[in-house]
TORNUVEX-769831 format. One record per residue (C-alpha): residue in three letters; y, z, x; residue number from 0; chain. Coordinates in nm, 2 decimals. Example, Ala and Ser with C-alpha at 12.3 -4.5 7.8 and 13.67 -1.06 7.14 Angstrom:
('ALA', (-0.45, 0.78, 1.23), 0, 'A') ('SER', (-0.11, 0.71, 1.37), 1, 'A') 
This chain:
('MET', (-3.81, -0.24, -0.16), 0, 'A') ('ASN', (-3.54, -0.16, -0.41), 1, 'A') ('GLN', (-3.40, -0.46, -0.60), 2, 'A') ('TYR', (-3.06, -0.49, -0.76), 3, 'A') ('ASP', (-2.86, -0.74, -0.96), 4, 'A') ('VAL', (-2.55, -0.65, -0.75), 5, 'A') ('ALA', (-2.50, -0.48, -0.42), 6, 'A') ('VAL', (-2.15, -0.38, -0.31), 7, 'A') ('ILE', (-2.08, -0.33, 0.05), 8, 'A') ('GLY', (-1.78, -0.09, 0.09), 9, 'A') ('SER', (-1.67, 0.19, -0.15), 10, 'A') ('GLY', (-1.29, 0.16, -0.14), 11, 'A') ('PRO', (-1.09, 0.09, -0.46), 12, 'A') ('GLY', (-1.21, -0.27, -0.48), 13, 'A') ('GLY', (-1.57, -0.18, -0.41), 14, 'A') ('TYR', (-1.62, 0.12, -0.63), 15, 'A') ('VAL', (-1.43, -0.04, -0.92), 16, 'A') ('ALA', (-1.65, -0.35, -0.88), 17, 'A') ('ALA', (-1.96, -0.14, -0.89), 18, 'A') ('ILE', (-1.85, 0.05, -1.20), 19, 'A') ('ARG', (-1.76, -0.26, -1.39), 20, 'A') ('CYS', (-2.10, -0.42, -1.29), 21, 'A') ('ALA', (-2.28, -0.12, -1.42), 22, 'A') ('GLN', (-2.08, -0.11, -1.74), 23, 'A') ('LEU', (-2.18, -0.47, -1.80), 24, 'A') ('GLY', (-2.55, -0.38, -1.77), 25, 'A') ('MET', (-2.63, -0.48, -1.41), 26, 'A') ('LYS', (-2.84, -0.27, -1.19), 27, 'A') ('THR', (-2.60, -0.18, -0.91), 28, 'A') ('ALA', (-2.60, -0.04, -0.56), 29, 'A') ('ILE', (-2.31, 0.05, -0.34), 30, 'A') ('ILE', (-2.33, 0.09, 0.04), 31, 'A') ('GLU', (-2.08, 0.30, 0.24), 32, 'A') ('LYS', (-2.10, 0.36, 0.61), 33, 'A') ('TYR', (-1.90, 0.68, 0.60), 34, 'A') ('ALA', (-2.00, 1.02, 0.46), 35, 'A') ('THR', (-1.75, 1.01, 0.18), 36, 'A') ('LEU', (-1.67, 0.74, -0.08), 37, 'A') ('GLY', (-1.33, 0.59, -0.14), 38, 'A') ('GLY', (-1.27, 0.38, 0.17), 39, 'A') ('THR', (-0.94, 0.37, 0.36), 40, 'A') ('CYS', (-0.73, 0.43, 0.05), 41, 'A') ('LEU', (-0.87, 0.76, -0.06), 42, 'A') ('ASN', (-0.97, 0.90, 0.28), 43, 'A') ('VAL', (-0.70, 0.79, 0.53), 44, 'A') ('GLY', (-0.45, 0.57, 0.34), 45, 'A') ('CYS', (-0.29, 0.58, -0.01), 46, 'A') ('ILE', (-0.40, 0.92, -0.13), 47, 'A') ('PRO', (-0.34, 1.14, 0.18), 48, 'A') ('SER', (-0.02, 0.97, 0.27), 49, 'A') ('LYS', (0.12, 1.03, -0.08), 50, 'A') ('ALA', (0.01, 1.40, -0.06), 51, 'A') ('LEU', (0.21, 1.43, 0.26), 52, 'A') ('LEU', (0.50, 1.24, 0.12), 53, 'A') ('ASP', (0.51, 1.48, -0.18), 54, 'A') ('SER', (0.48, 1.79, 0.03), 55, 'A') ('SER', (0.75, 1.68, 0.28), 56, 'A') ('HIS', (0.97, 1.59, -0.01), 57, 'A') ('HIS', (0.94, 1.94, -0.16), 58, 'A') ('TYR', (1.02, 2.08, 0.19), 59, 'A') ('GLU', (1.33, 1.86, 0.23), 60, 'A') ('ASP', (1.45, 1.95, -0.12), 61, 'A') ('ALA', (1.41, 2.31, -0.05), 62, 'A') ('ILE', (1.62, 2.30, 0.27), 63, 'A') ('LYS', (1.88, 2.05, 0.16), 64, 'A') ('HIS', (1.91, 2.05, -0.21), 65, 'A') ('PHE', (1.80, 2.38, -0.37), 66, 'A') ('GLU', (2.13, 2.55, -0.30), 67, 'A') ('ALA', (2.32, 2.28, -0.49), 68, 'A') ('HIS', (2.08, 2.36, -0.79), 69, 'A') ('GLY', (2.16, 2.73, -0.77), 70, 'A') ('ILE', (1.83, 2.82, -0.61), 71, 'A') ('GLU', (1.86, 3.07, -0.33), 72, 'A') ('ILE', (1.56, 3.18, -0.12), 73, 'A') ('PRO', (1.61, 3.50, 0.08), 74, 'A') ('GLY', (1.50, 3.47, 0.44), 75, 'A') ('GLY', (1.51, 3.09, 0.44), 76, 'A') ('ILE', (1.25, 2.82, 0.43), 77, 'A') ('LYS', (0.96, 2.81, 0.68), 78, 'A') ('LEU', (0.74, 2.51, 0.74), 79, 'A') ('ASN', (0.36, 2.56, 0.77), 80, 'A') ('LEU', (0.23, 2.22, 0.89), 81, 'A') ('ASP', (-0.13, 2.34, 0.90), 82, 'A') ('LYS', (-0.12, 2.44, 0.54), 83, 'A') ('MET', (0.04, 2.11, 0.44), 84, 'A') ('ILE', (-0.23, 1.92, 0.62), 85, 'A') ('THR', (-0.50, 2.14, 0.46), 86, 'A') ('ARG', (-0.35, 2.08, 0.11), 87, 'A') ('LYS', (-0.36, 1.70, 0.18), 88, 'A') ('GLN', (-0.72, 1.72, 0.28), 89, 'A') ('GLY', (-0.80, 1.92, -0.04), 90, 'A') ('VAL', (-0.65, 1.63, -0.24), 91, 'A') ('VAL', (-0.86, 1.38, -0.05), 92, 'A') ('ASP', (-1.18, 1.59, -0.10), 93, 'A') ('GLN', (-1.12, 1.63, -0.47), 94, 'A') ('THR', (-1.05, 1.26, -0.52), 95, 'A') ('THR', (-1.35, 1.14, -0.32), 96, 'A') ('LYS', (-1.58, 1.38, -0.51), 97, 'A') ('GLY', (-1.45, 1.22, -0.82), 98, 'A') ('ILE', (-1.57, 0.88, -0.71), 99, 'A') ('GLN', (-1.92, 1.03, -0.64), 100, 'A') ('PHE', (-1.91, 1.16, -1.00), 101, 'A') ('LEU', (-1.83, 0.82, -1.13), 102, 'A') ('MET', (-2.12, 0.67, -0.93), 103, 'A') ('ASP', (-2.36, 0.92, -1.09), 104, 'A') ('LYS', (-2.21, 0.88, -1.43), 105, 'A') ('ASN', (-2.26, 0.50, -1.42), 106, 'A') ('LYS', (-2.61, 0.53, -1.26), 107, 'A') ('ILE', (-2.51, 0.34, -0.94), 108, 'A') ('ASP', (-2.73, 0.40, -0.64), 109, 'A') ('VAL', (-2.53, 0.50, -0.34), 110, 'A') ('TYR', (-2.66, 0.43, 0.01), 111, 'A') ('GLU', (-2.49, 0.60, 0.31), 112, 'A') ('GLY', (-2.51, 0.38, 0.62), 113, 'A') ('LEU', (-2.40, 0.06, 0.77), 114, 'A') ('GLY', (-2.49, -0.24, 0.56), 115, 'A') ('SER', (-2.56, -0.57, 0.73), 116, 'A') ('PHE', (-2.70, -0.90, 0.60), 117, 'A') ('LYS', (-3.06, -0.98, 0.69), 118, 'A') ('ASP', (-3.02, -1.30, 0.49), 119, 'A') ('ALA', (-2.83, -1.40, 0.17), 120, 'A') ('THR', (-3.04, -1.18, -0.06), 121, 'A') ('HIS', (-3.15, -0.89, 0.17), 122, 'A') ('ILE', (-2.93, -0.62, 0.32), 123, 'A') ('ASP', (-3.04, -0.39, 0.60), 124, 'A') ('ILE', (-2.89, -0.04, 0.58), 125, 'A') ('LYS', (-2.88, 0.16, 0.90), 126, 'A') ('LYS', (-2.84, 0.52, 0.79), 127, 'A') ('ASN', (-2.64, 0.77, 0.98), 128, 'A') ('ASP', (-2.95, 0.98, 1.05), 129, 'A') ('GLY', (-3.09, 0.68, 1.24), 130, 'A') ('LYS', (-3.33, 0.57, 0.97), 131, 'A') ('ALA', (-3.32, 0.22, 0.82), 132, 'A') ('GLU', (-3.39, 0.06, 0.48), 133, 'A') ('THR', (-3.37, -0.28, 0.33), 134, 'A') ('ILE', (-3.27, -0.37, -0.02), 135, 'A') ('GLU', (-3.27, -0.69, -0.22), 136, 'A') ('ALA', (-2.97, -0.81, -0.42), 137, 'A') ('LYS', (-2.93, -1.12, -0.64), 138, 'A') ('ASN', (-2.56, -1.10, -0.58), 139, 'A') ('THR', (-2.35, -0.92, -0.31), 140, 'A') ('ILE', (-1.98, -0.83, -0.31), 141, 'A') ('ILE', (-1.83, -0.77, 0.03), 142, 'A') ('ALA', (-1.56, -0.51, 0.00), 143, 'A') ('THR', (-1.53, -0.37, 0.35), 144, 'A') ('GLY', (-1.15, -0.36, 0.36), 145, 'A') ('SER', (-0.93, -0.34, 0.67), 146, 'A') ('LYS', (-0.85, -0.13, 0.97), 147, 'A') ('PRO', (-0.51, -0.07, 1.14), 148, 'A') ('ALA', (-0.41, -0.36, 1.36), 149, 'A') ('THR', (-0.25, -0.32, 1.70), 150, 'A') ('LEU', (-0.09, -0.53, 1.97), 151, 'A') ('PRO', (-0.32, -0.66, 2.26), 152, 'A') ('PHE', (-0.13, -0.47, 2.53), 153, 'A') ('ILE', (-0.13, -0.13, 2.34), 154, 'A') ('LYS', (-0.41, 0.12, 2.41), 155, 'A') ('ILE', (-0.44, 0.35, 2.11), 156, 'A') ('ASP', (-0.55, 0.69, 2.25), 157, 'A') ('LYS', (-0.54, 0.86, 1.91), 158, 'A') ('GLU', (-0.35, 1.15, 2.06), 159, 'A') ('ARG', (0.00, 1.04, 2.14), 160, 'A') ('ILE', (-0.03, 0.66, 2.08), 161, 'A') ('ILE', (-0.16, 0.67, 1.73), 162, 'A') ('THR', (-0.23, 0.47, 1.41), 163, 'A') ('SER', (-0.17, 0.59, 1.05), 164, 'A') ('THR', (-0.51, 0.75, 1.05), 165, 'A') ('GLU', (-0.41, 1.00, 1.32), 166, 'A') ('ALA', (-0.06, 1.04, 1.18), 167, 'A') ('LEU', (-0.21, 1.20, 0.87), 168, 'A') ('LYS', (-0.35, 1.50, 1.07), 169, 'A') ('LEU', (-0.11, 1.59, 1.35), 170, 'A') ('LYS', (-0.11, 1.94, 1.48), 171, 'A') ('GLU', (0.26, 1.95, 1.53), 172, 'A') ('VAL', (0.58, 1.79, 1.42), 173, 'A') ('PRO', (0.69, 1.54, 1.68), 174, 'A') ('LYS', (1.01, 1.58, 1.86), 175, 'A') ('HIS', (1.07, 1.21, 1.86), 176, 'A') ('MET', (0.83, 0.97, 1.69), 177, 'A') ('ILE', (0.87, 0.60, 1.78), 178, 'A') ('VAL', (0.74, 0.38, 1.50), 179, 'A') ('ILE', (0.65, 0.03, 1.59), 180, 'A') ('GLY', (0.67, -0.17, 1.27), 181, 'A') ('GLY', (0.92, -0.15, 0.98), 182, 'A') ('GLY', (0.67, -0.22, 0.71), 183, 'A') ('VAL', (0.54, 0.01, 0.43), 184, 'A') ('ILE', (0.31, 0.23, 0.63), 185, 'A') ('GLY', (0.55, 0.29, 0.92), 186, 'A') ('LEU', (0.84, 0.37, 0.69), 187, 'A') ('GLU', (0.64, 0.61, 0.47), 188, 'A') ('LEU', (0.49, 0.81, 0.76), 189, 'A') ('GLY', (0.81, 0.79, 0.95), 190, 'A') ('GLN', (0.99, 0.95, 0.66), 191, 'A') ('VAL', (0.73, 1.23, 0.63), 192, 'A') ('TYR', (0.80, 1.34, 0.98), 193, 'A') ('LYS', (1.17, 1.29, 0.96), 194, 'A') ('ARG', (1.18, 1.53, 0.67), 195, 'A') ('LEU', (0.98, 1.78, 0.87), 196, 'A') ('GLY', (1.23, 1.77, 1.16), 197, 'A') ('ALA', (1.13, 1.49, 1.39), 198, 'A') ('GLU', (1.37, 1.23, 1.53), 199, 'A') ('VAL', (1.24, 0.89, 1.42), 200, 'A') ('THR', (1.31, 0.55, 1.56), 201, 'A') ('VAL', (1.17, 0.24, 1.40), 202, 'A') ('VAL', (1.13, -0.06, 1.62), 203, 'A') ('GLU', (1.08, -0.38, 1.43), 204, 'A') ('TYR', (1.03, -0.74, 1.55), 205, 'A') ('MET', (1.20, -0.90, 1.24), 206, 'A') ('ASP', (1.57, -0.88, 1.17), 207, 'A') ('ARG', (1.51, -0.64, 0.87), 208, 'A') ('ILE', (1.26, -0.38, 0.75), 209, 'A') ('ILE', (1.01, -0.45, 0.47), 210, 'A') ('PRO', (1.05, -0.82, 0.55), 211, 'A') ('GLY', (0.82, -0.94, 0.28), 212, 'A') ('MET', (1.03, -0.80, 0.00), 213, 'A') ('ASP', (1.36, -0.91, -0.15), 214, 'A') ('GLY', (1.64, -0.90, 0.10), 215, 'A') ('GLY', (1.85, -0.68, -0.13), 216, 'A') ('LEU', (1.58, -0.41, -0.12), 217, 'A') ('SER', (1.56, -0.43, 0.26), 218, 'A') ('LYS', (1.94, -0.39, 0.29), 219, 'A') ('GLU', (1.96, -0.09, 0.05), 220, 'A') ('LEU', (1.66, 0.09, 0.20), 221, 'A') ('THR', (1.80, 0.05, 0.55), 222, 'A') ('LYS', (2.13, 0.20, 0.44), 223, 'A') ('VAL', (1.96, 0.49, 0.27), 224, 'A') ('LEU', (1.73, 0.57, 0.56), 225, 'A') ('LYS', (2.02, 0.55, 0.80), 226, 'A') ('LYS', (2.19, 0.82, 0.59), 227, 'A') ('GLN', (1.87, 1.02, 0.64), 228, 'A') ('LYS', (1.93, 0.98, 1.01), 229, 'A') ('VAL', (1.63, 0.74, 1.07), 230, 'A') ('LYS', (1.73, 0.51, 1.36), 231, 'A') ('PHE', (1.65, 0.14, 1.37), 232, 'A') ('ALA', (1.60, -0.12, 1.64), 233, 'A') ('LEU', (1.57, -0.45, 1.46), 234, 'A') ('SER', (1.49, -0.79, 1.62), 235, 'A') ('HIS', (1.32, -0.60, 1.90), 236, 'A') ('LYS', (1.00, -0.74, 2.05), 237, 'A') ('VAL', (0.78, -0.46, 2.19), 238, 'A') ('LYS', (0.63, -0.56, 2.53), 239, 'A') ('SER', (0.47, -0.24, 2.66), 240, 'A') ('VAL', (0.37, 0.11, 2.54), 241, 'A') ('GLU', (0.27, 0.36, 2.81), 242, 'A') ('ARG', (0.19, 0.73, 2.81), 243, 'A') ('ASN', (0.26, 0.97, 3.09), 244, 'A') ('GLY', (0.14, 1.32, 2.99), 245, 'A') ('ASN', (0.32, 1.41, 2.67), 246, 'A') ('VAL', (0.58, 1.13, 2.71), 247, 'A') ('VAL', (0.54, 0.79, 2.55), 248, 'A') ('THR', (0.76, 0.51, 2.68), 249, 'A') ('VAL', (0.81, 0.19, 2.47), 250, 'A') ('LYS', (0.98, -0.11, 2.62), 251, 'A') ('ALA', (1.11, -0.39, 2.41), 252, 'A') ('ASP', (1.34, -0.69, 2.44), 253, 'A') ('ASP', (1.63, -0.71, 2.19), 254, 'A') ('LYS', (1.74, -1.04, 2.03), 255, 'A') ('LYS', (1.95, -1.13, 2.34), 256, 'A') ('GLY', (1.65, -1.08, 2.57), 257, 'A') ('LYS', (1.78, -0.75, 2.71), 258, 'A') ('GLU', (1.52, -0.48, 2.78), 259, 'A') ('VAL', (1.55, -0.16, 2.58), 260, 'A') ('VAL', (1.36, 0.15, 2.66), 261, 'A') ('PHE', (1.26, 0.42, 2.41), 262, 'A') ('GLU', (1.10, 0.75, 2.50), 263, 'A') ('GLY', (0.93, 0.99, 2.26), 264, 'A') ('ASP', (0.64, 1.23, 2.24), 265, 'A') ('TYR', (0.45, 1.02, 1.98), 266, 'A') ('CYS', (0.43, 0.65, 1.91), 267, 'A') ('LEU', (0.30, 0.54, 1.57), 268, 'A') ('VAL', (0.17, 0.18, 1.59), 269, 'A') ('SER', (0.21, 0.03, 1.25), 270, 'A') ('VAL', (0.20, -0.34, 1.28), 271, 'A') ('GLY', (-0.02, -0.42, 0.98), 272, 'A') ('ARG', (-0.39, -0.42, 0.92), 273, 'A') ('ARG', (-0.68, -0.65, 1.00), 274, 'A') ('PRO', (-0.98, -0.75, 0.79), 275, 'A') ('TYR', (-1.28, -0.54, 0.88), 276, 'A') ('THR', (-1.61, -0.74, 0.90), 277, 'A') ('ASP', (-1.76, -0.56, 1.20), 278, 'A') ('GLY', (-2.14, -0.51, 1.17), 279, 'A') ('LEU', (-2.18, -0.71, 0.86), 280, 'A') ('ASN', (-2.39, -0.98, 1.04), 281, 'A') ('LEU', (-2.23, -1.25, 0.82), 282, 'A') ('GLU', (-2.40, -1.52, 1.03), 283, 'A') ('ALA', (-2.74, -1.42, 0.90), 284, 'A') ('ALA', (-2.63, -1.49, 0.54), 285, 'A') ('GLY', (-2.43, -1.80, 0.64), 286, 'A') ('VAL', (-2.10, -1.66, 0.52), 287, 'A') ('GLU', (-1.79, -1.82, 0.68), 288, 'A') ('LEU', (-1.46, -1.67, 0.80), 289, 'A') ('ASP', (-1.12, -1.84, 0.78), 290, 'A') ('ASP', (-0.90, -1.90, 1.08), 291, 'A') ('ARG', (-0.75, -1.55, 1.05), 292, 'A') ('GLY', (-1.08, -1.37, 1.06), 293, 'A') ('ARG', (-1.09, -1.31, 0.68), 294, 'A') ('VAL', (-1.39, -1.38, 0.46), 295, 'A') ('ALA', (-1.32, -1.73, 0.32), 296, 'A') ('VAL', (-1.34, -1.74, -0.06), 297, 'A') ('ASP', (-1.26, -1.99, -0.34), 298, 'A') ('ALA', (-1.05, -1.92, -0.65), 299, 'A') ('ARG', (-1.34, -1.73, -0.81), 300, 'A') ('LEU', (-1.37, -1.51, -0.49), 301, 'A') ('LYS', (-1.70, -1.67, -0.41), 302, 'A') ('THR', (-1.78, -1.74, -0.04), 303, 'A') ('ASN', (-1.95, -2.05, 0.07), 304, 'A') ('VAL', (-2.28, -1.89, -0.02), 305, 'A') ('ASP', (-2.34, -1.91, -0.39), 306, 'A') ('ASN', (-2.44, -1.55, -0.45), 307, 'A') ('ILE', (-2.20, -1.37, -0.22), 308, 'A') ('TYR', (-1.84, -1.28, -0.31), 309, 'A') ('ALA', (-1.57, -1.09, -0.13), 310, 'A') ('ILE', (-1.27, -0.90, -0.25), 311, 'A') ('GLY', (-0.97, -0.69, -0.13), 312, 'A') ('ASP', (-0.83, -0.66, 0.22), 313, 'A') ('VAL', (-1.12, -0.85, 0.37), 314, 'A') ('ILE', (-1.00, -1.17, 0.21), 315, 'A') ('LYS', (-0.66, -1.35, 0.19), 316, 'A') ('GLY', (-0.37, -1.20, 0.00), 317, 'A') ('ALA', (-0.17, -0.88, -0.01), 318, 'A') ('MET', (-0.36, -0.58, 0.12), 319, 'A') ('LEU', (-0.31, -0.36, -0.18), 320, 'A') ('ALA', (-0.56, -0.12, -0.35), 321, 'A') ('HIS', (-0.47, -0.24, -0.70), 322, 'A') ('LYS', (-0.51, -0.60, -0.60), 323, 'A') ('ALA', (-0.86, -0.51, -0.47), 324, 'A') ('GLU', (-0.94, -0.34, -0.80), 325, 'A') ('GLU', (-0.84, -0.64, -1.01), 326, 'A') ('GLU', (-1.06, -0.86, -0.79), 327, 'A') ('GLY', (-1.35, -0.63, -0.82), 328, 'A') ('THR', (-1.33, -0.64, -1.19), 329, 'A') ('LEU', (-1.29, -1.02, -1.19), 330, 'A') ('VAL', (-1.61, -1.07, -0.99), 331, 'A') ('ALA', (-1.81, -0.83, -1.21), 332, 'A') ('GLU', (-1.70, -1.00, -1.53), 333, 'A') ('GLN', (-1.77, -1.34, -1.39), 334, 'A') ('LEU', (-2.12, -1.24, -1.30), 335, 'A') ('ALA', (-2.16, -1.13, -1.66), 336, 'A') ('GLY', (-2.06, -1.47, -1.78), 337, 'A') ('GLN', (-1.70, -1.38, -1.89), 338, 'A') ('LYS', (-1.39, -1.57, -1.79), 339, 'A') ('PRO', (-1.14, -1.32, -1.65), 340, 'A') ('HIS', (-0.83, -1.42, -1.46), 341, 'A') ('ILE', (-0.58, -1.27, -1.21), 342, 'A') ('ASP', (-0.21, -1.37, -1.18), 343, 'A') ('TYR', (-0.14, -1.29, -0.82), 344, 'A') ('ASN', (0.23, -1.34, -0.88), 345, 'A') ('LEU', (0.23, -1.03, -1.11), 346, 'A') ('ILE', (0.07, -0.78, -0.87), 347, 'A') ('PRO', (0.34, -0.54, -0.78), 348, 'A') ('GLY', (0.42, -0.41, -0.44), 349, 'A') ('VAL', (0.55, -0.05, -0.38), 350, 'A') ('VAL', (0.69, 0.14, -0.08), 351, 'A') ('TYR', (0.65, 0.52, -0.14), 352, 'A') ('THR', (0.95, 0.63, 0.05), 353, 'A') ('TRP', (1.22, 0.82, -0.13), 354, 'A') ('PRO', (1.39, 0.65, -0.29), 355, 'A') ('GLU', (1.09, 0.44, -0.39), 356, 'A') ('VAL', (1.09, 0.07, -0.36), 357, 'A') ('ALA', (0.90, -0.16, -0.60), 358, 'A') ('ALA', (0.89, -0.53, -0.68), 359, 'A') ('VAL', (0.70, -0.79, -0.88), 360, 'A') ('GLY', (0.74, -1.17, -0.90), 361, 'A') ('LYS', (0.96, -1.39, -0.70), 362, 'A') ('THR', (1.23, -1.28, -0.45), 363, 'A') ('GLU', (1.57, -1.44, -0.44), 364, 'A') ('GLU', (1.47, -1.60, -0.11), 365, 'A') ('GLU', (1.16, -1.76, -0.26), 366, 'A') ('LEU', (1.35, -1.89, -0.56), 367, 'A') ('LYS', (1.62, -2.05, -0.34), 368, 'A') ('GLU', (1.35, -2.20, -0.11), 369, 'A') ('ALA', (1.18, -2.35, -0.42), 370, 'A') ('GLY', (1.50, -2.49, -0.56), 371, 'A') ('ILE', (1.47, -2.29, -0.88), 372, 'A') ('ALA', (1.80, -2.23, -1.06), 373, 'A') ('TYR', (1.82, -1.86, -1.15), 374, 'A') ('LYS', (2.06, -1.59, -1.27), 375, 'A') ('SER', (2.06, -1.23, -1.14), 376, 'A') ('GLY', (2.15, -0.91, -1.31), 377, 'A') ('GLN', (2.18, -0.58, -1.11), 378, 'A') ('PHE', (2.25, -0.22, -1.21), 379, 'A') ('PRO', (2.31, 0.08, -0.98), 380, 'A') ('MET', (2.11, 0.39, -1.02), 381, 'A') ('ARG', (2.42, 0.61, -0.97), 382, 'A') ('ALA', (2.56, 0.49, -1.30), 383, 'A') ('LEU', (2.27, 0.67, -1.49), 384, 'A') ('GLY', (2.31, 1.01, -1.63), 385, 'A') ('ARG', (1.95, 1.09, -1.54), 386, 'A') ('SER', (2.02, 1.00, -1.18), 387, 'A') ('ARG', (2.32, 1.22, -1.16), 388, 'A') ('ALA', (2.13, 1.51, -1.32), 389, 'A') ('SER', (1.86, 1.49, -1.06), 390, 'A') ('MET', (2.09, 1.40, -0.77), 391, 'A') ('ASP', (1.89, 1.08, -0.71), 392, 'A') ('ILE', (2.17, 0.83, -0.71), 393, 'A') ('ASP', (2.07, 0.58, -0.45), 394, 'A') ('GLY', (1.94, 0.23, -0.54), 395, 'A') ('PHE', (1.95, -0.03, -0.81), 396, 'A') ('VAL', (1.74, -0.25, -1.04), 397, 'A') ('LYS', (1.77, -0.63, -1.00), 398, 'A') ('ILE', (1.63, -0.88, -1.25), 399, 'A') ('LEU', (1.60, -1.25, -1.17), 400, 'A') ('ALA', (1.57, -1.48, -1.46), 401, 'A') ('ASP', (1.54, -1.86, -1.51), 402, 'A') ('GLN', (1.88, -2.01, -1.55), 403, 'A') ('GLU', (1.77, -2.23, -1.84), 404, 'A') ('THR', (1.49, -2.04, -2.02), 405, 'A') ('ASP', (1.59, -1.68, -1.94), 406, 'A') ('GLU', (1.23, -1.60, -1.85), 407, 'A') ('VAL', (1.21, -1.31, -1.60), 408, 'A') ('LEU', (1.09, -1.45, -1.27), 409, 'A') ('GLY', (1.12, -1.14, -1.05), 410, 'A') ('VAL', (1.22, -0.77, -1.07), 411, 'A') ('HIS', (1.32, -0.57, -0.76), 412, 'A') ('MET', (1.41, -0.21, -0.77), 413, 'A') ('ILE', (1.48, 0.09, -0.54), 414, 'A') ('GLY', (1.54, 0.44, -0.67), 415, 'A') ('ALA', (1.37, 0.74, -0.81), 416, 'A') ('ARG', (1.03, 0.68, -0.97), 417, 'A') ('CYS', (1.04, 0.30, -0.92), 418, 'A') ('ALA', (0.67, 0.30, -0.84), 419, 'A') ('ASP', (0.62, 0.39, -1.20), 420, 'A') ('LEU', (0.91, 0.19, -1.35), 421, 'A') ('ILE', (0.78, -0.14, -1.20), 422, 'A') ('THR', (0.50, -0.14, -1.45), 423, 'A') ('GLU', (0.75, -0.21, -1.73), 424, 'A') ('ALA', (0.85, -0.53, -1.54), 425, 'A') ('VAL', (0.48, -0.63, -1.49), 426, 'A') ('THR', (0.41, -0.59, -1.86), 427, 'A') ('ALA', (0.71, -0.79, -1.96), 428, 'A') ('MET', (0.64, -1.07, -1.72), 429, 'A') ('GLU', (0.27, -1.08, -1.82), 430, 'A') ('PHE', (0.39, -1.17, -2.17), 431, 'A') ('ARG', (0.65, -1.41, -2.02), 432, 'A') ('ALA', (0.94, -1.20, -2.15), 433, 'A') ('SER', (1.30, -1.31, -2.12), 434, 'A') ('ALA', (1.58, -1.09, -1.98), 435, 'A') ('GLU', (1.72, -1.08, -2.33), 436, 'A') ('ASP', (1.38, -0.95, -2.46), 437, 'A') ('ILE', (1.40, -0.65, -2.22), 438, 'A') ('SER', (1.77, -0.59, -2.30), 439, 'A') ('ARG', (1.69, -0.56, -2.67), 440, 'A') ('MET', (1.41, -0.30, -2.62), 441, 'A') ('SER', (1.51, 0.06, -2.68), 442, 'A') ('HIS', (1.49, 0.28, -2.36), 443, 'A') ('ALA', (1.49, 0.65, -2.39), 444, 'A') ('HIS', (1.80, 0.83, -2.28), 445, 'A') ('PRO', (1.85, 0.98, -2.03), 446, 'A') ('THR', (1.59, 0.81, -1.81), 447, 'A') ('TYR', (1.57, 0.61, -1.49), 448, 'A') ('ALA', (1.42, 0.33, -1.70), 449, 'A') ('GLU', (1.76, 0.27, -1.86), 450, 'A') ('ALA', (1.85, 0.09, -1.53), 451, 'A') ('VAL', (1.59, -0.18, -1.62), 452, 'A') ('LYS', (1.75, -0.24, -1.96), 453, 'A') ('GLU', (2.10, -0.25, -1.80), 454, 'A') ('ALA', (1.99, -0.49, -1.53), 455, 'A') ('ALA', (1.84, -0.71, -1.81), 456, 'A') ('LEU', (2.18, -0.69, -1.99), 457, 'A') ('ALA', (2.35, -0.79, -1.67), 458, 'A') ('ALA', (2.13, -1.09, -1.64), 459, 'A') ('THR', (2.20, -1.18, -2.00), 460, 'A') ('ASP', (2.56, -1.30, -2.00), 461, 'A') ('ASN', (2.67, -1.02, -1.76), 462, 'A') ('ARG', (2.70, -0.76, -2.03), 463, 'A') ('ALA', (2.57, -0.44, -1.89), 464, 'A') ('LEU', (2.71, -0.15, -2.09), 465, 'A') ('HIS', (2.76, 0.13, -1.84), 466, 'A') ('ILE', (2.93, -0.04, -1.54), 467, 'A') 
């Protein structure tokens, strides 16, 4: 029986990063993955393939809508090849997952392909995909099994016309009308992909606004921009049935007045969040407890109720974000090595990869008001930037929220071109507890989108933005 200092179950961003960090710190490490490729949801059917399609569809939309304005003329016009687009997406996925295998080899991490389940707190049975079985022993185990798409109890996902994000990444045709149930990150991103490619898209959302967990200003602006892109919204609608008849999918929902509204399309993307995935782990054998929402229960150190078993990422409480899982994987590894790492969950950014991109870190205005914290706000529109006008990306803004008394930055919320990258400036500043004035006095290269961050900081500091 092979023995390890650490066994990691699940090879997504949390799992493989945890394994690498454990190996770097001198621990003999194994990683167990039930699928044939490493990388988990993120690399195989989540973050990476969806961004590949977002980028491809963005290029296509630019070509048909914006190239002419730039003086670019293509004789014969533009033609979409969806098969080639999907093939390119898969190539990106394959290259990325092979990169993870390389990292496992480089760090001398033993990889087991099969379903890992606890025999007891220190032994893990591995049922391999070829039917064979093996047991390993581990002093410590990190559960990193992630999440799966959630659904509603009355919806039957047939993976053909009534689909989840997994199937939406490999459609054989562009839908005529895609109904998206859920106005969160995944639904909006994939909805925009197919809108760009020519589909009619209707988003049906239970709440009164899209991206409901983010700052209300971002929600309002993104709604306005997507409506300009001809995405339709049915907000405050409670879906009550989804039925398929041949190639027609019918969605029935009640609006906020209780009146039934019927939507018909050829595809329905069910995007109502994700659920923690613990199937097949046999947690009972190890004595590991779940919380009331089916997540693995952990303490502040990410330890379960069993001393040598930890859990990270989507399978525990908190935001279901790949970079949050990575930080947690690193934290557990360094704790096992006797170090004292920390995570500030308030400073883990959230991003929506639509175009314009949406990104945020820290507290929203709604949270500050609810907590009774006195704050000041500075906001700057992207359209006032020379860089935005040059690239024709004029939608959006940057908003900085700072403490009324101390000027410490409490939250940064932005929507616009490259905000997924710009948000890191805000994370860095807030990690060092910068004030709005600190950011306003930093030199920002001109012309860049990042100048909006400086200007928003100036606006929050005595309302003295320079370019509006």
